Backbone as JSON Lines, residues from 0, in Angstrom:
{"i":0,"aa":"M","n":[0.65,-1.41,0.27],"ca":[-0.14,-0.02,0.29],"c":[1.0,1.14,-0.06]}
{"i":1,"aa":"K","n":[0.27,2.63,-0.87],"ca":[1.17,3.3,-0.69],"c":[1.33,4.31,0.42]}
{"i":2,"aa":"Q","n":[1.9,5.27,0.74],"ca":[2.57,6.07,1.79],"c":[1.08,6.73,2.24]}
{"i":3,"aa":"L","n":[-0.06,7.19,3.45],"ca":[-0.17,7.63,3.37],"c":[-0.02,8.98,3.77]}
{"i":4,"aa":"T","n":[-0.7,9.92,3.16],"ca":[-0.07,11.76,3.49],"c":[-1.21,12.15,3.63]}
{"i":5,"aa":"V","n":[-1.2,13.8,4.67],"ca":[-2.62,14.47,4.83],"c":[-1.27,15.74,4.73]}
{"i":6,"aa":"P","n":[-1.85,16.9,4.32],"ca":[-1.28,17.94,4.4],"c":[-0.76,18.6,6.3]}
{"i":7,"aa":"P","n":[0.29,18.91,6.61],"ca":[1.16,18.94,7.55],"c":[0.19,19.72,8.54]}
{"i":8,"aa":"D","n":[-0.93,20.52,8.53],"ca":[-1.79,21.64,9.52],"c":[-2.58,20.9,9.24]}
{"i":9,"aa":"V","n":[-3.46,19.19,8.4],"ca":[-4.47,18.33,9.12],"c":[-4.23,17.39,9.87]}
{"i":10,"aa":"R","n":[-5.33,17.51,11.4],"ca":[-5.26,16.5,12.42],"c":[-6.63,15.33,12.14]}
{"i":11,"aa":"I","n":[-5.86,14.53,12.64],"ca":[-6.39,13.32,12.76],"c":[-6.83,12.06,13.7]}
{"i":12,"aa":"R","n":[-8.57,12.27,14.2],"ca":[-8.33,12.47,15.57],"c":[-9.81,11.46,15.89]}
{"i":13,"aa":"P","n":[-9.79,11.03,16.95],"ca":[-11.01,9.95,17.1],"c":[-11.82,11.75,17.63]}
{"i":14,"aa":"Y","n":[-13.81,11.04,17.06],"ca":[-14.52,11.77,17.26],"c":[-15.08,12.15,18.97]}
{"i":15,"aa":"G","n":[-15.7,13.87,19.06],"ca":[-15.54,13.68,20.47],"c":[-16.99,14.53,20.5]}
{"i":16,"aa":"I","n":[-17.67,14.06,21.44],"ca":[-19.21,15.41,21.83],"c":[-18.57,16.29,21.62]}
{"i":17,"aa":"A","n":[-17.9,17.09,22.25],"ca":[-17.72,18.73,21.85],"c":[-17.37,19.25,20.83]}
{"i":18,"aa":"D","n":[-17.41,17.67,19.7],"ca":[-17.35,18.21,18.46],"c":[-18.14,18.92,17.55]}
{"i":19,"aa":"R","n":[-19.89,18.52,18.5],"ca":[-21.07,18.26,17.88],"c":[-20.89,19.65,17.09]}
{"i":20,"aa":"P","n":[-20.44,20.78,17.48],"ca":[-20.8,22.21,17.27],"c":[-19.7,22.55,15.6]}
{"i":21,"aa":"R","n":[-18.6,21.85,15.69],"ca":[-16.84,21.57,14.64],"c":[-19.04,20.47,13.09]}
{"i":22,"aa":"V","n":[-19.01,19.97,13.69],"ca":[-19.7,19.26,13.22],"c":[-20.99,19.72,12.25]}
{"i":23,"aa":"L","n":[-21.26,20.33,12.98],"ca":[-23.06,21.86,12.71],"c":[-22.36,22.35,11.78]}
{"i":24,"aa":"R","n":[-21.27,22.99,11.69],"ca":[-20.29,23.62,10.65],"c":[-20.02,23.76,9.38]}
{"i":25,"aa":"M","n":[-19.72,21.95,9.34],"ca":[-19.42,21.35,8.05],"c":[-20.51,21.49,7.06]}
{"i":26,"aa":"S","n":[-21.56,21.53,7.4],"ca":[-22.93,21.79,6.43],"c":[-22.48,22.97,5.65]}
{"i":27,"aa":"D","n":[-21.89,24.03,6.47],"ca":[-21.09,25.3,5.62],"c":[-21.23,25.37,4.04]}
{"i":28,"aa":"R","n":[-20.14,23.84,4.39],"ca":[-18.92,23.77,3.36],"c":[-19.45,22.03,2.55]}
{"i":29,"aa":"L","n":[-20.39,21.64,2.83],"ca":[-20.84,20.66,1.95],"c":[-21.83,21.13,1.44]}
{"i":30,"aa":"S","n":[-21.93,21.31,-0.18],"ca":[-23.04,20.92,-1.34],"c":[-24.4,20.02,-1.46]}
{"i":31,"aa":"S","n":[-25.29,20.3,-2.26],"ca":[-26.68,19.62,-2.42],"c":[-25.84,18.12,-2.69]}
{"i":32,"aa":"D","n":[-25.54,18.11,-3.96],"ca":[-24.91,17.02,-4.13],"c":[-24.02,16.02,-3.51]}
{"i":33,"aa":"S","n":[-22.65,16.47,-2.39],"ca":[-22.13,15.68,-1.31],"c":[-23.66,15.44,-0.64]}
{"i":34,"aa":"L","n":[-24.13,15.82,0.15],"ca":[-25.07,15.32,1.01],"c":[-25.89,14.41,0.42]}
{"i":35,"aa":"Y","n":[-26.04,15.09,-0.68],"ca":[-27.37,13.66,-0.92],"c":[-26.52,12.14,-1.44]}
{"i":36,"aa":"T","n":[-24.99,12.29,-1.81],"ca":[-24.11,11.45,-1.93],"c":[-24.0,10.72,-0.6]}
{"i":37,"aa":"R","n":[-23.95,10.86,0.88],"ca":[-23.41,10.46,1.75],"c":[-25.18,10.26,2.57]}
{"i":38,"aa":"F","n":[-25.89,10.92,2.71],"ca":[-27.95,9.86,2.8],"c":[-28.19,10.18,1.99]}
{"i":39,"aa":"S","n":[-28.66,10.09,0.95],"ca":[-28.57,9.21,-0.28],"c":[-30.31,9.81,-0.18]}
{"i":40,"aa":"S","n":[-30.42,11.52,0.67],"ca":[-31.52,11.63,-0.11],"c":[-31.48,12.96,0.16]}
{"i":41,"aa":"G","n":[-32.35,13.88,-0.37],"ca":[-32.16,15.7,-0.6],"c":[-31.95,15.94,-0.09]}
{"i":42,"aa":"T","n":[-31.53,16.44,0.92],"ca":[-31.7,17.07,2.53],"c":[-30.2,19.11,2.45]}
{"i":43,"aa":"P","n":[-31.03,19.54,2.5],"ca":[-30.42,20.91,2.58],"c":[-28.95,21.49,4.0]}
{"i":44,"aa":"R","n":[-29.06,20.32,4.91],"ca":[-28.27,20.75,6.27],"c":[-27.76,19.11,6.09]}
{"i":45,"aa":"L","n":[-26.76,18.87,7.21],"ca":[-26.61,17.07,8.02],"c":[-27.78,17.02,9.0]}
{"i":46,"aa":"P","n":[-28.53,16.29,7.96],"ca":[-29.76,15.63,9.14],"c":[-29.56,15.57,10.7]}
{"i":47,"aa":"R","n":[-30.38,16.34,11.1],"ca":[-30.15,16.05,12.99],"c":[-30.31,14.45,13.11]}
{"i":48,"aa":"H","n":[-31.14,13.5,13.14],"ca":[-30.67,12.15,13.02],"c":[-28.82,11.4,13.37]}
{"i":49,"aa":"Y","n":[-28.38,12.51,12.47],"ca":[-26.73,11.91,12.5],"c":[-26.56,12.8,13.48]}
{"i":50,"aa":"L","n":[-26.69,13.89,13.74],"ca":[-26.11,13.87,14.83],"c":[-26.01,13.19,15.93]}
{"i":51,"aa":"A","n":[-26.8,12.81,15.79],"ca":[-27.08,12.13,17.44],"c":[-26.74,10.89,17.48]}
{"i":52,"aa":"L","n":[-26.3,10.47,16.22],"ca":[-25.43,9.14,16.64],"c":[-24.54,8.9,16.4]}
{"i":53,"aa":"L","n":[-23.35,9.99,15.83],"ca":[-22.68,10.64,16.2],"c":[-22.6,10.87,17.94]}
{"i":54,"aa":"D","n":[-23.76,11.7,18.41],"ca":[-22.94,11.74,19.99],"c":[-23.55,10.51,20.77]}
{"i":55,"aa":"G","n":[-24.08,9.64,19.52],"ca":[-23.67,8.01,20.53],"c":[-22.53,6.97,20.46]}
{"i":56,"aa":"L","n":[-21.91,7.75,19.93],"ca":[-20.84,6.96,19.61],"c":[-20.26,6.5,20.83]}
{"i":57,"aa":"D","n":[-19.67,4.57,20.83],"ca":[-19.41,4.16,22.07],"c":[-17.97,3.74,22.02]}
{"i":58,"aa":"H","n":[-16.95,3.9,20.82],"ca":[-15.77,3.65,20.8],"c":[-15.43,2.81,20.42]}
{"i":59,"aa":"W","n":[-16.43,1.58,20.11],"ca":[-15.62,0.61,19.96],"c":[-16.89,-0.44,19.12]}
{"i":60,"aa":"D","n":[-18.45,-0.52,18.78],"ca":[-19.19,-0.93,18.09],"c":[-19.34,0.42,17.32]}
{"i":61,"aa":"R","n":[-19.55,1.77,17.77],"ca":[-20.06,2.54,16.64],"c":[-18.69,3.79,17.29]}
{"i":62,"aa":"D","n":[-17.72,4.2,16.28],"ca":[-16.68,4.74,16.4],"c":[-16.63,5.62,15.13]}
{"i":63,"aa":"A","n":[-15.94,7.06,15.34],"ca":[-15.91,7.64,13.87],"c":[-14.21,8.6,14.2]}
{"i":64,"aa":"L","n":[-13.06,8.09,12.88],"ca":[-12.43,9.58,13.26],"c":[-12.92,10.89,12.31]}
{"i":65,"aa":"V","n":[-12.07,12.33,12.54],"ca":[-12.03,12.97,12.4],"c":[-11.17,13.94,11.27]}
{"i":66,"aa":"A","n":[-11.01,14.71,10.32],"ca":[-10.1,15.53,10.57],"c":[-10.04,16.91,9.8]}
{"i":67,"aa":"L","n":[-9.61,17.13,10.93],"ca":[-9.76,18.98,11.1],"c":[-8.78,19.59,10.36]}
{"i":68,"aa":"D","n":[-8.87,21.1,9.93],"ca":[-8.1,21.97,9.96],"c":[-7.92,23.33,10.84]}
{"i":69,"aa":"A","n":[-7.18,23.05,11.07],"ca":[-7.3,24.3,12.4],"c":[-8.19,24.1,13.11]}
{"i":70,"aa":"D","n":[-9.2,24.24,13.32],"ca":[-10.51,23.9,14.31],"c":[-11.55,23.51,13.46]}
{"i":71,"aa":"E","n":[-11.38,23.63,12.85],"ca":[-12.61,22.73,12.07],"c":[-12.8,21.61,11.32]}
{"i":72,"aa":"I","n":[-13.65,20.87,11.69],"ca":[-14.23,19.55,10.72],"c":[-13.72,19.72,9.59]}
{"i":73,"aa":"V","n":[-12.49,18.41,8.24],"ca":[-13.27,18.58,6.75],"c":[-13.69,17.44,6.5]}
{"i":74,"aa":"A","n":[-13.86,16.91,7.11],"ca":[-14.37,15.41,7.03],"c":[-14.21,14.43,8.66]}
{"i":75,"aa":"I","n":[-14.89,13.08,8.09],"ca":[-15.59,12.6,8.74],"c":[-15.82,11.13,8.16]}
{"i":76,"aa":"A","n":[-15.08,9.68,9.03],"ca":[-15.39,8.45,8.41],"c":[-16.11,7.84,9.74]}
{"i":77,"aa":"E","n":[-16.7,6.85,9.6],"ca":[-17.36,5.85,10.74],"c":[-17.5,4.12,10.32]}
{"i":78,"aa":"Y","n":[-17.86,4.31,11.33],"ca":[-18.5,2.9,11.39],"c":[-18.77,2.4,12.68]}
{"i":79,"aa":"V","n":[-20.04,1.04,11.81],"ca":[-21.49,0.74,12.53],"c":[-21.34,-0.94,13.0]}
{"i":80,"aa":"R","n":[-20.77,-1.1,13.75],"ca":[-21.0,-2.75,13.9],"c":[-22.15,-3.66,13.45]}
{"i":81,"aa":"H","n":[-22.4,-4.44,13.05],"ca":[-23.38,-5.18,12.78],"c":[-23.75,-6.07,14.38]}
{"i":82,"aa":"R","n":[-25.06,-5.91,15.16],"ca":[-25.12,-6.48,15.89],"c":[-25.58,-8.11,15.37]}
{"i":83,"aa":"K","n":[-26.08,-8.46,14.33],"ca":[-25.7,-9.7,14.35],"c":[-25.32,-10.64,13.55]}
{"i":84,"aa":"R","n":[-23.83,-9.53,12.94],"ca":[-22.09,-10.49,12.51],"c":[-22.08,-9.36,13.18]}
{"i":85,"aa":"P","n":[-21.22,-8.87,13.86],"ca":[-20.82,-8.62,14.3],"c":[-18.92,-8.17,13.88]}
{"i":86,"aa":"R","n":[-18.63,-9.28,13.45],"ca":[-17.35,-8.96,12.85],"c":[-17.83,-8.29,11.43]}
{"i":87,"aa":"R","n":[-18.67,-7.46,11.2],"ca":[-18.52,-6.4,9.78],"c":[-19.49,-5.79,10.62]}
{"i":88,"aa":"A","n":[-19.22,-4.39,9.23],"ca":[-18.97,-3.48,10.24],"c":[-19.88,-2.29,9.03]}
{"i":89,"aa":"D","n":[-20.95,-1.36,9.45],"ca":[-20.92,-0.99,7.98],"c":[-20.36,0.44,7.77]}
{"i":90,"aa":"I","n":[-20.08,1.2,6.87],"ca":[-18.69,2.61,7.02],"c":[-19.19,3.81,6.06]}
{"i":91,"aa":"A","n":[-19.24,4.93,6.55],"ca":[-19.91,5.59,5.77],"c":[-18.4,7.05,5.96]}
{"i":92,"aa":"V","n":[-18.15,7.48,4.93],"ca":[-17.41,8.66,5.45],"c":[-18.17,10.26,4.46]}
{"i":93,"aa":"L","n":[-17.67,11.56,4.68],"ca":[-17.87,12.75,4.81],"c":[-16.48,13.38,4.55]}
{"i":94,"aa":"V","n":[-16.86,14.2,2.89],"ca":[-15.81,14.96,3.22],"c":[-16.04,16.19,2.89]}
{"i":95,"aa":"T","n":[-16.11,18.03,3.22],"ca":[-16.7,18.71,3.28],"c":[-15.96,19.09,1.42]}
{"i":96,"aa":"D","n":[-16.59,19.58,0.65],"ca":[-16.27,20.1,-0.84],"c":[-14.82,20.56,-0.91]}
{"i":97,"aa":"P","n":[-13.97,21.93,-0.6],"ca":[-12.99,21.58,-0.6],"c":[-12.02,20.91,-0.5]}
{"i":98,"aa":"W","n":[-12.1,20.12,0.48],"ca":[-11.49,18.92,0.65],"c":[-11.65,17.45,-0.11]}
{"i":99,"aa":"Q","n":[-12.53,17.82,-1.49],"ca":[-12.83,16.23,-1.51],"c":[-11.57,16.15,-2.92]}
{"i":100,"aa":"R","n":[-11.37,14.97,-3.37],"ca":[-9.97,14.36,-3.91],"c":[-9.37,14.6,-3.49]}
{"i":101,"aa":"L","n":[-8.62,15.11,-2.18],"ca":[-7.34,14.89,-2.02],"c":[-7.03,13.97,-1.36]}
{"i":102,"aa":"G","n":[-6.82,13.31,-0.82],"ca":[-6.87,12.13,0.59],"c":[-7.45,12.0,1.2]}
{"i":103,"aa":"I","n":[-7.96,13.02,1.68],"ca":[-7.8,13.21,3.33],"c":[-9.11,11.96,3.06]}
{"i":104,"aa":"G","n":[-10.07,11.57,2.26],"ca":[-11.69,10.18,3.07],"c":[-10.27,8.99,3.16]}
{"i":105,"aa":"T","n":[-9.47,8.91,1.95],"ca":[-8.85,7.71,1.94],"c":[-8.3,7.35,3.1]}
{"i":106,"aa":"V","n":[-6.66,8.81,3.85],"ca":[-6.26,8.1,4.43],"c":[-7.87,7.91,5.93]}
{"i":107,"aa":"L","n":[-8.99,8.59,6.32],"ca":[-9.63,8.14,7.33],"c":[-9.81,6.45,7.72]}
{"i":108,"aa":"V","n":[-9.91,6.23,6.01],"ca":[-10.59,5.06,5.66],"c":[-9.15,4.01,6.24]}
{"i":109,"aa":"A","n":[-7.78,4.27,5.63],"ca":[-7.75,3.43,5.79],"c":[-7.03,3.4,7.57]}
{"i":110,"aa":"Y","n":[-7.35,4.69,8.47],"ca":[-7.16,4.66,9.67],"c":[-8.44,4.01,10.56]}
{"i":111,"aa":"L","n":[-9.48,4.19,9.92],"ca":[-10.8,3.25,10.54],"c":[-10.49,2.07,10.16]}
{"i":112,"aa":"A","n":[-10.74,1.36,9.66],"ca":[-10.07,0.25,8.45],"c":[-8.56,-0.82,9.86]}
{"i":113,"aa":"E","n":[-7.29,0.15,10.25],"ca":[-6.93,-0.83,10.95],"c":[-8.0,-0.8,12.66]}
{"i":114,"aa":"L","n":[-8.23,0.51,12.73],"ca":[-9.04,0.57,14.59],"c":[-9.96,-0.03,14.83]}
{"i":115,"aa":"A","n":[-11.26,-0.22,13.09],"ca":[-11.82,-2.02,12.98],"c":[-11.08,-2.57,12.78]}
{"i":116,"aa":"A","n":[-10.22,-3.19,12.38],"ca":[-10.01,-4.6,12.86],"c":[-8.78,-4.83,13.76]}
{"i":117,"aa":"R","n":[-8.27,-4.4,15.04],"ca":[-7.96,-4.4,16.07],"c":[-9.3,-4.63,16.87]}
{"i":118,"aa":"R","n":[-10.27,-4.25,16.38],"ca":[-12.02,-4.51,17.04],"c":[-12.23,-5.69,16.7]}
{"i":119,"aa":"G","n":[-11.75,-6.4,15.99],"ca":[-12.36,-8.13,15.71],"c":[-12.99,-7.56,14.38]}
{"i":120,"aa":"I","n":[-13.49,-6.58,13.45],"ca":[-14.0,-6.73,12.58],"c":[-12.43,-6.77,11.61]}
{"i":121,"aa":"V","n":[-14.23,-7.54,10.55],"ca":[-12.99,-8.1,9.3],"c":[-13.35,-8.26,8.4]}
{"i":122,"aa":"E","n":[-14.94,-7.48,7.83],"ca":[-15.16,-6.49,6.38],"c":[-16.24,-5.54,6.76]}
{"i":123,"aa":"F","n":[-16.17,-4.22,6.25],"ca":[-16.45,-3.42,5.5],"c":[-18.03,-3.21,4.79]}
{"i":124,"aa":"D","n":[-18.97,-2.77,5.06],"ca":[-19.84,-2.39,4.13],"c":[-20.49,-1.65,3.79]}
{"i":125,"aa":"A","n":[-20.54,-0.8,2.28],"ca":[-21.15,0.57,2.18],"c":[-21.68,0.16,1.01]}
{"i":126,"aa":"D","n":[-22.41,1.49,1.72],"ca":[-23.76,1.39,0.25],"c":[-23.67,3.17,-0.88]}
{"i":127,"aa":"V","n":[-23.71,2.62,-1.81],"ca":[-22.67,4.07,-2.28],"c":[-23.76,4.41,-2.99]}
{"i":128,"aa":"V","n":[-24.12,5.42,-3.93],"ca":[-25.01,6.37,-5.08],"c":[-23.83,6.1,-5.64]}
{"i":129,"aa":"P","n":[-24.4,4.95,-7.19],"ca":[-23.37,5.05,-7.95],"c":[-22.82,6.12,-8.78]}
{"i":130,"aa":"T","n":[-23.2,7.32,-8.97],"ca":[-22.74,8.37,-9.27],"c":[-22.25,9.22,-8.64]}
{"i":131,"aa":"N","n":[-21.54,8.76,-6.82],"ca":[-20.12,8.9,-6.76],"c":[-19.23,8.12,-6.53]}
{"i":132,"aa":"T","n":[-18.16,8.52,-8.06],"ca":[-17.23,8.28,-8.41],"c":[-16.67,8.97,-7.68]}
{"i":133,"aa":"G","n":[-15.41,10.05,-7.0],"ca":[-14.81,9.79,-5.64],"c":[-14.9,8.12,-4.54]}
{"i":134,"aa":"A","n":[-16.13,8.0,-5.1],"ca":[-15.77,6.48,-3.34],"c":[-16.31,5.43,-4.37]}
{"i":135,"aa":"V","n":[-16.65,5.28,-5.6],"ca":[-16.05,4.14,-6.07],"c":[-14.45,3.7,-6.06]}
{"i":136,"aa":"R","n":[-13.88,4.94,-6.51],"ca":[-13.09,5.15,-7.42],"c":[-11.82,4.34,-6.27]}
{"i":137,"aa":"L","n":[-12.22,5.24,-4.94],"ca":[-11.58,5.03,-3.76],"c":[-11.65,3.53,-3.45]}
{"i":138,"aa":"I","n":[-13.13,3.18,-3.42],"ca":[-13.35,1.97,-2.68],"c":[-12.09,0.79,-4.09]}
{"i":139,"aa":"R","n":[-12.48,1.01,-5.51],"ca":[-12.08,-0.2,-6.4],"c":[-10.46,-0.23,-6.15]}
{"i":140,"aa":"R","n":[-9.64,1.18,-6.01],"ca":[-8.75,1.36,-5.49],"c":[-7.73,0.67,-4.77]}
{"i":141,"aa":"G","n":[-8.75,0.74,-3.45],"ca":[-8.72,0.26,-2.07],"c":[-8.4,-1.09,-1.69]}
{"i":142,"aa":"W","n":[-9.48,-1.72,-2.28],"ca":[-10.12,-2.95,-2.43],"c":[-10.12,-3.83,-3.98]}
{"i":143,"aa":"P","n":[-9.15,-3.86,-3.85],"ca":[-9.6,-4.56,-5.59],"c":[-10.39,-5.97,-5.31]}
{"i":144,"aa":"A","n":[-10.69,-6.52,-3.81],"ca":[-11.97,-7.79,-3.56],"c":[-12.56,-7.39,-3.44]}
{"i":145,"aa":"A","n":[-12.91,-6.18,-3.69],"ca":[-14.31,-6.07,-2.92],"c":[-15.41,-6.51,-4.04]}
{"i":146,"aa":"R","n":[-16.55,-7.3,-3.17],"ca":[-17.91,-7.8,-4.18],"c":[-18.55,-6.24,-3.92]}
{"i":147,"aa":"S","n":[-19.06,-6.18,-4.94],"ca":[-20.81,-5.27,-4.86],"c":[-22.05,-5.81,-5.66]}
{"i":148,"aa":"T","n":[-23.0,-5.08,-5.26],"ca":[-24.0,-5.94,-5.64],"c":[-24.94,-4.17,-6.36]}
{"i":149,"aa":"R","n":[-26.53,-4.4,-6.82],"ca":[-26.73,-3.01,-6.87],"c":[-28.37,-3.64,-5.9]}
{"i":150,"aa":"E","n":[-28.81,-2.72,-4.91],"ca":[-29.66,-2.36,-3.82],"c":[-30.53,-1.09,-4.39]}
{"i":151,"aa":"G","n":[-31.4,-0.97,-5.06],"ca":[-32.33,-0.29,-4.93],"c":[-31.17,0.84,-5.67]}
{"i":152,"aa":"G","n":[-31.75,1.8,-5.59],"ca":[-30.56,2.87,-5.92],"c":[-29.16,3.17,-5.68]}
{"i":153,"aa":"L","n":[-29.06,1.73,-5.35],"ca":[-27.63,1.99,-4.33],"c":[-26.78,0.47,-5.0]}
{"i":154,"aa":"T","n":[-25.26,0.67,-4.74],"ca":[-24.64,-0.11,-4.7],"c":[-23.84,-0.39,-3.91]}
{"i":155,"aa":"H","n":[-24.49,-1.79,-3.2],"ca":[-23.62,-2.35,-2.03],"c":[-22.59,-2.72,-1.68]}
{"i":156,"aa":"F","n":[-21.39,-2.07,-1.46],"ca":[-19.4,-2.87,-2.1],"c":[-19.78,-3.18,-0.5]}
{"i":157,"aa":"H","n":[-19.38,-4.94,-0.66],"ca":[-17.8,-5.63,0.67],"c":[-16.68,-5.87,0.7]}
{"i":158,"aa":"L","n":[-16.26,-5.22,1.7],"ca":[-14.64,-4.9,2.18],"c":[-13.96,-5.18,3.07]}
{"i":159,"aa":"P","n":[-13.57,-6.6,2.57],"ca":[-12.48,-7.17,3.49],"c":[-11.74,-6.55,3.67]}
{"i":160,"aa":"L","n":[-11.13,-6.79,5.27],"ca":[-9.85,-5.87,5.84],"c":[-8.92,-6.67,5.53]}
{"i":161,"aa":"P","n":[-7.6,-5.77,5.75],"ca":[-6.36,-7.09,5.45],"c":[-5.93,-7.62,6.76]}
{"i":162,"aa":"G","n":[-5.28,-8.02,6.78],"ca":[-5.21,-9.03,7.74],"c":[-5.92,-10.09,8.64]}
């Protein structure tokens, strides 16, 4: 795997409850297209239920990492372990528009995959809007063994974790 790098002024760390105002401010840097590709529905701002889910992280079965530029969150990646299949987890990534296609999502997913693997997760599941070419490209490049199926208007990917 190639060396993962982020700009020197970007920090990656776990999401914390004090990050809620930063996540709320992310809406100002997200286009309607970015919100649609993440939440699979038209929404003008980050949905309230999403904020509630982040506030409920237990940092084991549900966890998230954030990328910060100065004091602002520019990206967030999260996983949620399946209850009935505890060795699998759903993954989702949200990158603000100015930071898209700069590798931040790739770095967050790589760190999140390492974290999840240490917690016994062996596979991520990801539902992707087919027009989200950045996410599809990230998956195809990072997971050559990925399997996919179409489910409704989404492409469902099974992403085995290394090791």
